[in-house]
N, C-alpha and C positions, 0 to 999 in steps of 0.2 A: 386365418393364419396360424392363430393357436387353438384351433378348433380339437385337435387330438388332445392336447393337454387339457384342455376344460373338461372333454369327455373322459378322459381317464381320471380326471380328479370326480367327476360326479359319480363314475362306477365305483371308485373306492369309497365315498361317503357313502352310498348306497349299500355298498357291502358290508360296512362298519355296522350301518345302521341296521341292516338285516341280523347280522351276527348279534347284536344288543336285543333287538326283538325277540328272537330265538332263546336268547338266553332269558329275557323276562319270562316269556312263555313256559318256559320249560323247569326253571328253578323251584326248589321247595321255598324258599325265604331270599327276602331281600339282602345280599351281601354285600350291597356299595359300602355300608358303614362300618362293617364288621372288621375286626383286627385281621390284620394280614397273616396267613397260615403259612407254615414251614412243613412243606411235605404233609399236610393235612394233621400236623400236631400245633396247639396253641403257642404263641413265642411265650420264652420264658424271661425274656426282658424287653425293654422299649426298643424300636426300631432306631432310634438315634442315639443309644446309648455309644460310648465309647470304645474304640478297639484297643487292644493293647500295642504300645509302640512296635513290638516286633513284627507286627502283620503289614505294618508299611515298609520295613525292610526286604520281608518275603517280597513284597509286591515288586518293589525295585528290582531285585533279583530276577523275577519272573520276567519282569519287562525287558530286561537286559537280554534273558535269552530268546525273548520272544523277537525283540529286533535282530537279533543275530539270526535268527531263522527267514525273517524277511529280506534280509539282506544276502544270505546263502544261496536261495533257491535260483534268482535269477543269476547270480555270479556262476553257478555250476552249469547254467546252460551256456553260458558265454565263455568261459575259463578257456577253453581248447582254442577258441578262436584269438584271444586276447594275449596269451602266452604267459611269460614270466613276471611281467607287470602286474598280471592280474593275481598271482600267487603272492607277490608283496605286497600288494594292496589288501588281502585276504589276511595276510600274517599280522600286518599292522594293526587291522581291525580287530582281529582275536587278541591282539597283545591289549588293546584299551578293554576289551572284556575282561580279560584275566585280570588286569588292574582293579575293574570293578568287584570282581568277585573276592578278591582278597581283601579289599577294603569291607565289603560286607562281612566277611569272615571274621576281620577284625573287630568289627562293630558286634559282632555275636547274632547275626541274622539266621545262622544255621542252627542255633542251640534252641531248643524247644522247652527247655524246662527252667 
């Protein structure tokens, strides 16, 4: 009954094991205990160091616009079929996002200095 799922799991495990083995055979040194690299550069600070609070506000603004796009793509497909009610729904949604952007602006999310 679940033979396909078990088979797919075994294939995935074999693929991961194969890639690990290929890495072990071709790498010059064991890097599993090494520090993380940032595009080939050694990190200048610890990986668990704290970020400035302004990055959290910038993240919230990004998420607001990201969720907006997730809602607008399917809406754009069906807006012609739904008519005026779909337009009012989108204007209400965009109004809520404008409130979020105004709040972020007042909190200083767009100031980088």
